[in-house]
Each structure stands twice: as structure tokens, then as C-alpha cells.
C-alpha positions as CSV (number, residue, x, y, z in Angstrom):
1,X,205.7,61.8,35.3
2,X,206.8,59.3,37.9
3,X,207.2,60.3,41.5
4,X,209.4,57.5,42.9
5,X,209.9,56.4,46.4
6,X,213.5,55.8,47.2
7,X,214.5,53.1,49.6
8,X,218.2,52.5,50.0
9,X,219.3,49.1,51.3
10,X,222.6,50.6,52.5
11,X,222.4,53.8,54.6
12,X,225.4,55.7,53.4
13,X,226.1,59.0,55.2
14,X,228.6,60.3,52.7
15,X,227.8,61.4,49.2
16,X,229.3,58.8,46.9
17,X,228.5,60.5,43.6
18,X,231.6,60.9,41.3
19,X,233.4,64.2,41.3
20,X,232.4,64.7,37.7
21,X,229.0,63.6,36.4
22,X,228.7,61.8,33.1
23,X,225.8,63.0,30.9
24,X,224.1,62.1,27.7
25,X,223.1,65.0,25.4
26,X,219.6,65.1,23.9
27,X,218.0,67.6,21.6
28,X,214.3,68.4,21.9
29,X,212.6,67.8,18.6
30,X,209.1,68.8,19.7
31,X,208.8,72.6,19.6
32,X,206.0,72.7,22.1
33,X,208.0,70.7,24.6
34,X,211.1,72.9,23.9
35,X,209.0,76.0,24.6
36,X,207.7,74.6,27.9
37,X,211.3,73.7,28.9
38,X,212.5,77.2,28.2
39,X,209.5,78.7,30.0
40,X,210.5,76.7,33.1
41,X,214.1,77.9,32.7
42,X,213.0,81.5,32.5
43,X,210.7,81.2,35.5
44,X,213.6,79.6,37.5
45,X,216.1,82.3,36.6
46,X,213.7,85.2,37.2
47,X,212.7,83.8,40.6
48,X,216.3,83.2,41.7
49,X,217.3,86.7,40.6
50,X,214.4,88.3,42.5
51,X,215.2,86.3,45.7
52,X,218.9,87.2,45.4
53,X,218.0,90.9,45.1
54,X,215.7,90.7,48.0
55,X,218.4,89.2,50.2
56,X,220.9,91.7,49.0
57,X,218.6,94.7,49.9
58,X,217.3,93.2,53.1
59,X,220.4,91.7,54.7
60,X,223.5,93.2,53.1
61,X,225.3,95.9,55.1
62,X,227.2,97.8,52.4
63,X,228.8,100.1,55.0
64,X,230.5,97.1,56.5
65,X,231.6,95.8,53.2
66,X,229.6,92.6,53.5
67,X,228.5,90.6,50.5
68,X,225.1,88.9,50.1
69,X,224.9,86.3,52.8
70,X,224.2,82.7,51.8
71,X,220.6,81.7,51.8
72,X,218.4,78.6,51.4
73,X,215.4,78.3,49.1
74,X,212.8,75.9,50.6
75,X,211.2,72.9,49.0
76,X,208.1,75.1,48.3
77,X,210.3,77.4,46.1
78,X,210.3,80.3,48.5
79,X,213.1,81.9,50.5
80,X,213.4,79.9,53.7
81,X,216.5,80.9,55.6
82,X,219.4,83.4,55.5
83,X,222.7,83.0,57.1
84,X,223.3,85.4,60.0
85,X,226.1,87.7,59.1
86,X,227.0,88.6,62.7
87,X,225.8,92.1,62.5
88,X,222.2,92.5,61.5
89,X,218.8,90.8,61.8
90,X,215.9,92.5,60.0
91,X,212.7,93.2,61.8
92,X,210.4,90.1,61.8
93,X,213.3,87.7,61.3
94,X,214.6,85.5,64.1
95,X,217.4,83.0,64.6
96,X,216.9,79.3,64.0
97,X,217.9,77.4,67.2
98,X,221.3,75.6,67.1
99,X,222.2,77.1,63.7
100,X,223.7,80.2,62.3
101,X,220.6,80.8,60.2
102,X,217.6,83.2,60.5
103,X,214.1,82.8,59.2
104,X,211.0,85.0,58.8
105,X,208.5,84.8,61.7
106,X,206.4,87.9,61.7
107,X,203.4,88.2,59.4
108,X,205.0,91.1,57.6
109,X,208.3,89.2,57.0
110,X,206.5,86.1,55.9
111,X,204.3,88.1,53.5
112,X,207.3,89.8,52.0
113,X,208.9,86.4,51.3
114,X,205.6,85.0,49.8
115,X,205.4,88.0,47.5
116,X,208.6,87.0,45.8
117,X,208.4,84.8,42.7
118,X,208.3,81.1,43.4
119,X,211.2,78.9,42.1
120,X,209.4,76.3,40.0
121,X,209.8,72.7,41.2
122,X,212.2,70.4,39.4
123,X,209.5,67.8,38.9
124,X,207.7,70.1,36.5
125,X,210.8,70.1,34.3
126,X,211.2,66.3,34.7
127,X,207.5,65.7,33.8
128,X,208.0,67.2,30.4
129,X,210.3,64.3,29.5
130,X,208.9,61.7,31.9
131,X,212.2,61.8,33.8
132,X,212.0,60.2,37.3
133,X,211.8,62.5,40.3
134,X,213.1,60.8,43.4
135,X,210.9,61.2,46.4
136,X,212.7,62.0,49.7
137,X,209.6,62.0,52.0
138,X,210.7,59.0,54.1
139,X,214.4,59.3,54.0
140,X,217.1,60.3,56.5
141,X,218.6,63.8,56.5
142,X,221.7,62.5,54.7
143,X,219.7,60.7,52.1
144,X,217.5,63.8,51.6
145,X,220.5,65.9,50.7
146,X,221.7,63.2,48.3
147,X,218.3,63.0,46.6
148,X,218.0,66.8,46.3
149,X,221.4,66.8,44.5
150,X,220.3,64.0,42.1
151,X,217.0,65.7,41.3
152,X,219.0,68.8,40.3
153,X,221.3,67.0,37.8
154,X,219.1,67.5,34.7
155,X,220.5,70.6,32.9
156,X,219.2,72.7,30.0
157,X,221.3,74.2,27.2
158,X,220.0,76.5,24.5
159,X,222.1,77.8,21.6
160,X,219.5,80.1,20.2
161,X,218.3,77.6,17.7
162,X,217.9,74.3,19.5
163,X,217.1,73.3,23.0
164,X,219.2,70.5,24.6
165,X,219.0,68.5,27.8
166,X,221.9,67.0,29.7
167,X,220.7,63.9,31.4
168,X,222.9,62.0,34.0
169,X,223.8,58.5,33.0
170,X,223.2,55.4,35.2
171,X,226.9,54.9,35.7
172,X,227.0,57.9,38.0
173,X,225.0,56.0,40.6
174,X,227.0,52.8,40.9
175,X,227.2,53.4,44.7
176,X,223.4,53.5,44.9
177,X,222.0,50.4,43.0
178,X,218.3,51.4,43.6
179,X,218.8,54.8,42.0
180,X,220.9,53.3,39.2
181,X,218.0,50.9,38.4
182,X,215.5,53.7,38.3
183,X,217.6,55.8,35.9
184,X,218.3,52.7,33.7
185,X,214.5,52.2,33.5
186,X,213.9,55.6,31.9
187,X,213.2,55.5,28.2
188,X,213.6,58.7,26.0
189,X,210.2,59.9,24.8
190,X,209.6,60.6,21.1
191,X,210.4,64.3,21.6
192,X,214.0,63.6,22.4
193,X,216.8,62.6,20.1
194,X,220.2,61.4,21.4
195,X,222.9,63.5,19.7
196,X,226.0,62.8,21.7
197,X,227.9,59.6,20.9
198,X,230.3,60.2,23.8
199,X,229.5,61.1,27.3
200,X,229.4,64.8,28.1
201,X,231.2,65.4,31.4
202,X,230.9,68.6,33.4
203,X,231.7,69.5,37.1
204,X,228.9,68.7,39.6
205,X,226.5,71.5,40.4
206,X,226.8,72.6,44.0
207,X,223.5,72.1,46.0
């Protein structure tokens, strides 16, 4: 697995990814790799479900008819912030300065968050197929958001018999030559077989 440092020659503040992402479809022919990919998917889904339920129970005010407030999962895979709904802040949570978000601060609140399942990092999924994970350690806030989106573009499909991967094509990154070059440099490992002769196109996944 390659952790790659991204350095953009042109600092673009706007996201210049296309409105629809072009994908290539691959089937996983190695059952061990397929099982590991599906394990990652199950862990991801279970963690997100548990976090969503925690936010619903902790922050929703059903008497006021409020839905589950938007929340942010941190880079470490744990619940990091929850949008203030204008009515209620749980004990141990405090507002984040200059934002409409709140975060856990007391020991009890932090412990409750850490007891939730951790969303597995994307780089673990990428590592199974040697897909490049872009490193955002030394980038601006705008670039960090862009790289986060790009690192989330790999998608998994399972029809009950075969496990497939949707991988973004280099043409999506024409506005970012450095990224395009990185994606072009990826070579499918022996466990993957390209099965789509035409590009698979689906709407972008919201961050």
C-alpha cells in the first residue's frame, strides 16, 4: 500500500471534480481478498450505524420533532462533532468556537464516544488492492477536503455471488494533474479482473 504525499502546483479553492465520476468495474477473483474487503464493509456499516444511533439517542429531541442532527466522524474513525440543534447540549459536550458544532469535552463524554465502534480507515481497504491513498498531512483546508473526497471514491458492490470494486478513472482528475498521474500509475493486482468495457458512471458520493 502506498501512502502518497500530494503537492498541487496550482492551489485551487474550488472542487473541480466532475459532477459525475467515471468508474471502471473490477471483480475480485481472489476469495481471501474478497472476504477481507467484505469484512471491511461490514465493519464500516456497523460502526456508522452505531454512531448514528448514539447521536439519535443523545441529541435528538423527539418532543420537538427534530431529526438526527448532522455530525462529523473524525479522521480517527470516532464521532468528533455534532451540529447544535438550537435547543439541547448534552452534559459533557461544549460548543466549538466560531462554529455551530459541539464536541465532547468531559471524561465521561469522551469515554462514551470511544466506546462506540471505530469506522475503519479507507487506507485499509485501499491496501488490499494496492490502491493509492492520498496523504493530506501538509495541505491547505480546501485541499484537505478535496483529498478526503477522492480517498472515498472507491466503492464496493456485492451481488451475493461476486464482489466488485468501482475504481475512479484518471479522467476524473484532469483539473489536478498530480492526482491524475498517481491514479494512472496504479496497476491492477492479480486478484482483480476488469469486467466493464465501458465506464460505469454514478453520482458523486457526498462527503
